[in-house]
TORVEX-657744 format. One record per atom (N, C-alpha, C): residue number from 1; residue in one letter; x, z, y. Coordinates in Angstrom, 3 decimals, decimal comma, padded with zeros to 6 digits. Example, Ala and Ser with C-alpha at 12.3 -4.5 7.8 and 13.67 -1.06 7.14 Angstrom:
<nodes>
NODE / num / residuo / east / up / north
NODE / 1 / a / 013,190 / 007,800 / -005,690
NODE / 1 / a / 012,300 / 007,800 / -004,500
NODE / 1 / a / 013,200 / 007,800 / -003,300
NODE / 2 / s / 012,850 / 007,080 / -002,250
NODE / 2 / s / 013,670 / 007,140 / -001,060
NODE / 2 / s / 012,900 / 007,870 / 000,030
</nodes>
This chain:
<nodes>
NODE / num / residuo / east / up / north
NODE / 1 / m / 000,670 / -000,186 / -001,300
NODE / 1 / m / -000,031 / 000,039 / 000,019
NODE / 1 / m / 000,796 / -000,047 / 001,174
NODE / 2 / t / 000,389 / -000,637 / 002,110
NODE / 2 / t / 001,339 / -000,510 / 003,453
NODE / 2 / t / 000,020 / -000,096 / 004,751
NODE / 3 / v / 000,664 / 000,765 / 005,282
NODE / 3 / v / -000,346 / 001,430 / 006,385
NODE / 3 / v / 000,340 / 001,654 / 007,559
NODE / 4 / v / -000,433 / 001,185 / 008,555
NODE / 4 / v / 000,370 / 001,603 / 009,862
NODE / 4 / v / -001,081 / 002,320 / 010,880
NODE / 5 / a / -000,393 / 003,530 / 011,685
NODE / 5 / a / -001,193 / 004,186 / 012,048
NODE / 5 / a / -000,734 / 004,515 / 013,545
NODE / 6 / n / -001,661 / 004,941 / 014,531
NODE / 6 / n / -001,061 / 005,572 / 015,955
NODE / 6 / n / -001,730 / 006,789 / 016,126
NODE / 7 / p / -000,739 / 007,775 / 015,343
NODE / 7 / p / -001,406 / 009,074 / 015,392
NODE / 7 / p / -001,106 / 009,653 / 017,255
NODE / 8 / a / -000,214 / 008,979 / 017,842
NODE / 8 / a / 000,141 / 009,379 / 019,230
NODE / 8 / a / -000,882 / 009,310 / 020,296
NODE / 9 / s / -002,058 / 008,642 / 019,611
NODE / 9 / s / -003,075 / 008,303 / 020,665
NODE / 9 / s / -003,977 / 009,362 / 020,642
NODE / 10 / t / -003,733 / 010,189 / 019,716
NODE / 10 / t / -004,896 / 011,255 / 019,703
NODE / 10 / t / -004,687 / 012,405 / 020,732
NODE / 11 / w / -005,940 / 013,119 / 021,032
NODE / 11 / w / -006,018 / 014,441 / 021,967
NODE / 11 / w / -006,390 / 015,349 / 021,257
NODE / 12 / p / -005,205 / 016,608 / 021,047
NODE / 12 / p / -004,017 / 016,594 / 021,823
NODE / 12 / p / -002,993 / 015,726 / 020,740
NODE / 13 / t / -001,952 / 015,105 / 021,223
NODE / 13 / t / -001,107 / 014,097 / 020,633
NODE / 13 / t / -000,316 / 014,769 / 019,477
NODE / 14 / v / -000,233 / 013,831 / 018,558
NODE / 14 / v / 000,458 / 014,207 / 017,397
NODE / 14 / v / 001,817 / 013,682 / 017,189
NODE / 15 / q / 003,070 / 014,413 / 016,923
NODE / 15 / q / 004,256 / 013,632 / 016,831
NODE / 15 / q / 004,393 / 012,975 / 015,290
NODE / 16 / p / 004,542 / 011,514 / 015,906
NODE / 16 / p / 004,333 / 010,695 / 014,719
NODE / 16 / p / 005,668 / 011,091 / 013,718
NODE / 17 / e / 006,907 / 011,324 / 013,768
NODE / 17 / e / 007,993 / 011,649 / 013,033
NODE / 17 / e / 007,523 / 012,972 / 012,125
NODE / 18 / r / 006,692 / 013,738 / 012,591
NODE / 18 / r / 006,285 / 014,980 / 011,610
NODE / 18 / r / 004,852 / 014,488 / 010,680
NODE / 19 / t / 004,569 / 013,202 / 010,645
NODE / 19 / t / 003,576 / 012,902 / 009,716
NODE / 19 / t / 004,079 / 012,755 / 008,277
NODE / 20 / s / 003,232 / 012,611 / 007,432
NODE / 20 / s / 003,759 / 012,356 / 005,784
NODE / 20 / s / 002,181 / 012,038 / 005,056
NODE / 21 / l / 002,622 / 011,919 / 003,813
NODE / 21 / l / 001,342 / 011,320 / 003,226
NODE / 21 / l / 000,467 / 012,576 / 002,155
NODE / 22 / l / -000,116 / 012,564 / 001,589
NODE / 22 / l / -000,676 / 013,788 / 000,586
NODE / 22 / l / 000,662 / 014,546 / -000,368
NODE / 23 / d / 001,514 / 013,496 / -000,860
NODE / 23 / d / 002,539 / 014,276 / -001,161
NODE / 23 / d / 003,727 / 014,224 / 000,093
NODE / 24 / r / 004,043 / 015,566 / 000,347
NODE / 24 / r / 004,559 / 016,073 / 001,811
NODE / 24 / r / 006,041 / 015,499 / 001,836
NODE / 25 / t / 006,832 / 014,756 / 000,547
NODE / 25 / t / 007,904 / 014,404 / 000,812
NODE / 25 / t / 007,589 / 012,727 / 000,710
NODE / 26 / c / 006,565 / 012,133 / 000,856
NODE / 26 / c / 006,662 / 010,599 / 001,511
NODE / 26 / c / 006,070 / 010,780 / 002,981
NODE / 27 / k / 007,704 / 010,302 / 003,743
NODE / 27 / k / 007,498 / 010,406 / 004,934
NODE / 27 / k / 007,260 / 008,907 / 005,519
NODE / 28 / p / 007,248 / 008,617 / 006,751
NODE / 28 / p / 006,943 / 007,226 / 007,172
NODE / 28 / p / 008,208 / 006,365 / 006,964
NODE / 29 / k / 008,077 / 005,123 / 006,682
NODE / 29 / k / 009,183 / 004,268 / 006,543
NODE / 29 / k / 009,980 / 004,004 / 007,739
NODE / 30 / q / 009,119 / 003,597 / 008,813
NODE / 30 / q / 009,315 / 003,412 / 010,060
NODE / 30 / q / 008,333 / 004,083 / 011,326
NODE / 31 / t / 009,049 / 004,780 / 012,388
NODE / 31 / t / 008,154 / 005,138 / 013,321
NODE / 31 / t / 008,965 / 004,875 / 014,687
NODE / 32 / d / 008,343 / 004,325 / 015,709
NODE / 32 / d / 008,732 / 004,125 / 017,175
NODE / 32 / d / 008,250 / 005,377 / 017,890
NODE / 33 / g / 008,049 / 006,294 / 017,453
NODE / 33 / g / 007,713 / 007,444 / 018,467
NODE / 33 / g / 006,167 / 007,347 / 018,843
NODE / 34 / v / 005,281 / 006,140 / 018,501
NODE / 34 / v / 004,160 / 005,987 / 018,846
NODE / 34 / v / 003,395 / 005,765 / 017,435
NODE / 35 / r / 003,614 / 004,763 / 016,596
NODE / 35 / r / 002,877 / 004,436 / 015,270
NODE / 35 / r / 004,112 / 004,689 / 014,530
NODE / 36 / v / 003,151 / 004,743 / 013,281
NODE / 36 / v / 004,012 / 005,037 / 011,597
NODE / 36 / v / 003,589 / 004,002 / 010,877
NODE / 37 / l / 004,477 / 003,794 / 010,042
NODE / 37 / l / 004,558 / 002,692 / 009,105
NODE / 37 / l / 004,974 / 003,618 / 007,500
NODE / 38 / f / 003,817 / 003,455 / 006,726
NODE / 38 / f / 004,010 / 003,924 / 005,217
NODE / 38 / f / 003,690 / 002,611 / 004,275
NODE / 39 / e / 004,918 / 002,706 / 003,718
NODE / 39 / e / 004,632 / 001,503 / 002,163
NODE / 39 / e / 004,747 / 002,212 / 000,955
NODE / 40 / f / 003,933 / 002,478 / 000,068
NODE / 40 / f / 004,029 / 002,846 / -000,908
NODE / 40 / f / 003,249 / 002,513 / -002,043
NODE / 41 / n / 003,740 / 002,841 / -003,253
NODE / 41 / n / 003,102 / 002,325 / -004,727
NODE / 41 / n / 001,678 / 003,257 / -004,655
NODE / 42 / v / 000,760 / 002,295 / -005,199
NODE / 42 / v / -000,434 / 002,747 / -005,541
NODE / 42 / v / -000,516 / 003,973 / -006,777
NODE / 43 / n / 000,597 / 004,255 / -007,102
NODE / 43 / n / 000,566 / 005,193 / -008,130
NODE / 43 / n / 001,550 / 006,249 / -007,900
NODE / 44 / s / 001,718 / 006,522 / -006,481
NODE / 44 / s / 002,829 / 007,489 / -005,979
NODE / 44 / s / 002,368 / 008,090 / -004,443
NODE / 45 / c / 002,828 / 009,156 / -004,247
NODE / 45 / c / 002,719 / 009,789 / -002,919
NODE / 45 / c / 001,526 / 010,348 / -003,014
NODE / 46 / g / 001,164 / 010,865 / -004,082
NODE / 46 / g / -000,363 / 011,761 / -003,939
NODE / 46 / g / -001,537 / 010,524 / -004,062
NODE / 47 / t / -001,248 / 009,286 / -004,072
NODE / 47 / t / -002,441 / 008,212 / -004,272
NODE / 47 / t / -003,569 / 008,765 / -005,248
NODE / 48 / k / -004,673 / 008,759 / -004,822
NODE / 48 / k / -005,803 / 009,132 / -005,798
NODE / 48 / k / -006,454 / 007,513 / -006,130
NODE / 49 / a / -006,949 / 007,091 / -007,700
NODE / 49 / a / -007,520 / 006,277 / -007,887
NODE / 49 / a / -009,225 / 006,627 / -008,288
NODE / 50 / m / -009,808 / 005,832 / -007,653
NODE / 50 / m / -011,250 / 005,650 / -008,188
NODE / 50 / m / -011,963 / 004,558 / -008,422
NODE / 51 / a / -012,998 / 004,580 / -009,592
NODE / 51 / a / -013,293 / 003,226 / -009,821
NODE / 51 / a / -014,865 / 003,290 / -009,447
NODE / 52 / g / -015,127 / 002,052 / -009,564
NODE / 52 / g / -016,540 / 001,606 / -009,042
NODE / 52 / g / -016,939 / 000,661 / -010,333
NODE / 53 / d / -018,245 / -000,142 / -010,077
NODE / 53 / d / -018,770 / -001,121 / -011,000
NODE / 53 / d / -017,608 / -002,382 / -011,107
NODE / 54 / w / -017,215 / -002,929 / -009,884
NODE / 54 / w / -016,398 / -004,107 / -009,912
NODE / 54 / w / -014,931 / -003,964 / -008,887
NODE / 55 / y / -014,741 / -002,539 / -008,616
NODE / 55 / y / -013,530 / -002,637 / -007,688
NODE / 55 / y / -012,765 / -001,256 / -008,446
NODE / 56 / v / -011,594 / -001,009 / -007,864
NODE / 56 / v / -010,834 / 000,017 / -007,702
NODE / 56 / v / -010,614 / 000,372 / -006,429
NODE / 57 / v / -010,432 / 001,623 / -006,126
NODE / 57 / v / -010,249 / 002,305 / -004,473
NODE / 57 / v / -008,965 / 003,311 / -004,689
NODE / 58 / y / -007,796 / 002,554 / -003,863
NODE / 58 / y / -006,801 / 003,693 / -003,698
NODE / 58 / y / -006,972 / 004,075 / -002,571
NODE / 59 / e / -006,386 / 005,653 / -002,608
NODE / 59 / e / -006,964 / 006,532 / -001,241
NODE / 59 / e / -005,698 / 007,375 / -001,138
NODE / 60 / n / -005,244 / 007,652 / -000,010
NODE / 60 / n / -004,397 / 008,692 / 000,582
NODE / 60 / n / -004,594 / 008,772 / 001,759
NODE / 61 / e / -003,995 / 010,193 / 002,439
NODE / 61 / e / -004,022 / 010,461 / 003,805
NODE / 61 / e / -002,711 / 010,818 / 004,625
NODE / 62 / i / -002,760 / 010,313 / 005,811
NODE / 62 / i / -001,532 / 010,558 / 006,650
NODE / 62 / i / -002,042 / 012,201 / 007,147
NODE / 63 / l / -001,212 / 012,896 / 006,600
NODE / 63 / l / -001,546 / 014,442 / 007,463
NODE / 63 / l / -000,008 / 014,472 / 008,539
NODE / 64 / h / -000,230 / 015,542 / 009,420
NODE / 64 / h / 000,572 / 016,185 / 010,381
NODE / 64 / h / 001,380 / 017,839 / 010,075
NODE / 65 / d / 002,498 / 017,559 / 010,018
NODE / 65 / d / 003,079 / 018,770 / 009,795
NODE / 65 / d / 002,861 / 019,892 / 010,984
NODE / 66 / r / 002,092 / 021,050 / 010,802
NODE / 66 / r / 001,915 / 021,677 / 012,179
NODE / 66 / r / 002,937 / 022,718 / 012,005
NODE / 67 / l / 003,409 / 022,907 / 013,481
NODE / 67 / l / 004,140 / 023,982 / 013,337
NODE / 67 / l / 003,352 / 025,525 / 013,264
NODE / 68 / l / 004,080 / 026,334 / 012,409
NODE / 68 / l / 003,515 / 027,823 / 012,350
NODE / 68 / l / 004,379 / 028,709 / 012,745
NODE / 69 / i / 003,756 / 029,618 / 013,607
NODE / 69 / i / 004,382 / 031,020 / 014,078
NODE / 69 / i / 004,049 / 032,310 / 013,638
NODE / 70 / a / 005,011 / 032,882 / 012,948
NODE / 70 / a / 004,717 / 033,888 / 011,962
NODE / 70 / a / 004,328 / 034,865 / 013,259
NODE / 71 / d / 003,428 / 035,834 / 012,882
NODE / 71 / d / 003,171 / 036,947 / 013,642
NODE / 71 / d / 002,549 / 037,968 / 012,804
NODE / 72 / g / 003,537 / 038,571 / 011,936
NODE / 72 / g / 003,462 / 039,627 / 011,098
NODE / 72 / g / 003,147 / 039,154 / 009,745
NODE / 73 / p / 002,155 / 039,309 / 009,261
NODE / 73 / p / 001,559 / 039,066 / 008,026
NODE / 73 / p / 000,993 / 037,471 / 008,227
NODE / 74 / n / 000,471 / 037,333 / 009,397
NODE / 74 / n / -000,448 / 036,235 / 009,816
NODE / 74 / n / 000,319 / 034,774 / 010,119
NODE / 75 / f / 000,054 / 033,801 / 010,415
NODE / 75 / f / 000,536 / 032,603 / 010,839
NODE / 75 / f / -000,521 / 032,253 / 011,843
NODE / 76 / i / 000,198 / 031,547 / 013,128
NODE / 76 / i / -000,430 / 031,019 / 014,023
NODE / 76 / i / -000,192 / 029,462 / 014,536
NODE / 77 / s / -001,005 / 028,800 / 014,667
NODE / 77 / s / -000,819 / 027,082 / 014,771
NODE / 77 / s / -001,557 / 027,100 / 015,909
NODE / 78 / r / -001,062 / 026,462 / 017,147
NODE / 78 / r / -001,926 / 025,694 / 018,416
NODE / 78 / r / -001,613 / 024,463 / 018,414
NODE / 79 / e / -001,438 / 023,701 / 017,137
NODE / 79 / e / -001,336 / 022,205 / 017,237
NODE / 79 / e / -002,740 / 021,903 / 016,306
NODE / 80 / p / -002,975 / 020,754 / 016,352
NODE / 80 / p / -004,491 / 020,128 / 015,763
NODE / 80 / p / -004,075 / 019,955 / 014,422
NODE / 81 / q / -005,152 / 019,937 / 013,490
NODE / 81 / q / -004,854 / 019,303 / 012,411
NODE / 81 / q / -005,426 / 017,567 / 012,487
NODE / 82 / f / -004,503 / 017,122 / 011,989
NODE / 82 / f / -004,461 / 015,509 / 011,935
NODE / 82 / f / -004,554 / 014,959 / 010,361
NODE / 83 / k / -005,555 / 014,288 / 010,216
NODE / 83 / k / -005,651 / 013,544 / 008,960
NODE / 83 / k / -006,416 / 012,288 / 009,069
NODE / 84 / v / -005,681 / 010,875 / 008,571
NODE / 84 / v / -006,115 / 009,839 / 008,452
NODE / 84 / v / -006,441 / 009,273 / 007,377
NODE / 85 / t / -007,429 / 008,837 / 006,677
NODE / 85 / t / -007,712 / 008,274 / 005,659
NODE / 85 / t / -007,534 / 006,991 / 005,497
NODE / 86 / a / -006,480 / 006,640 / 004,337
NODE / 86 / a / -006,422 / 005,046 / 003,962
NODE / 86 / a / -006,838 / 004,693 / 002,670
NODE / 87 / r / -007,713 / 003,578 / 002,517
NODE / 87 / r / -008,264 / 003,396 / 001,381
NODE / 87 / r / -007,952 / 001,520 / 001,019
NODE / 88 / c / -007,927 / 000,953 / -000,253
NODE / 88 / c / -007,442 / -000,152 / -000,485
NODE / 88 / c / -008,361 / -000,146 / -001,496
NODE / 89 / f / -009,063 / -001,534 / -001,270
NODE / 89 / f / -010,013 / -001,722 / -002,606
NODE / 89 / f / -009,635 / -003,019 / -002,892
NODE / 90 / y / -009,267 / -002,759 / -004,657
NODE / 90 / y / -009,087 / -003,808 / -005,380
NODE / 90 / y / -010,356 / -004,404 / -006,191
NODE / 91 / p / -010,553 / -005,904 / -006,278
NODE / 91 / p / -011,295 / -006,495 / -007,063
NODE / 91 / p / -010,886 / -005,766 / -008,656
NODE / 92 / l / -011,715 / -005,506 / -009,786
NODE / 92 / l / -011,341 / -005,236 / -010,727
NODE / 92 / l / -010,584 / -006,454 / -011,568
NODE / 93 / s / -011,152 / -007,415 / -011,566
NODE / 93 / s / -010,623 / -008,872 / -011,573
NODE / 93 / s / -009,157 / -009,137 / -011,510
NODE / 94 / a / -008,563 / -008,378 / -010,388
NODE / 94 / a / -007,367 / -008,769 / -009,736
NODE / 94 / a / -006,398 / -007,614 / -010,539
NODE / 95 / i / -007,146 / -006,561 / -010,798
NODE / 95 / i / -006,009 / -005,493 / -011,808
NODE / 95 / i / -005,718 / -005,778 / -013,047
NODE / 96 / n / -006,895 / -006,468 / -013,686
NODE / 96 / n / -006,791 / -006,400 / -014,989
NODE / 96 / n / -005,788 / -007,595 / -015,439
NODE / 97 / r / -005,049 / -008,447 / -014,615
NODE / 97 / r / -004,544 / -009,556 / -014,720
NODE / 97 / r / -003,196 / -009,333 / -015,198
</nodes>
């Protein structure tokens, strides 16, 4: 899958270089400080597969690592939770080849 997203256009803003996929070790292949580019196989990075009658959907999420501040036993974050869902639909006829 190839996904391009613009997390810096949100309010409050998100730092693109601190994004990842569901598998937090999968970081952007490239970022220009505004956009992020992810390229990954559909069987990696925490990608989920769901089947329909005539198609398969591969789904993953772009997430933002929030900074957490320790306050005794508690943690505080003043950053937004950021999540973009990316889905690719493939017809079953293309998968079975």
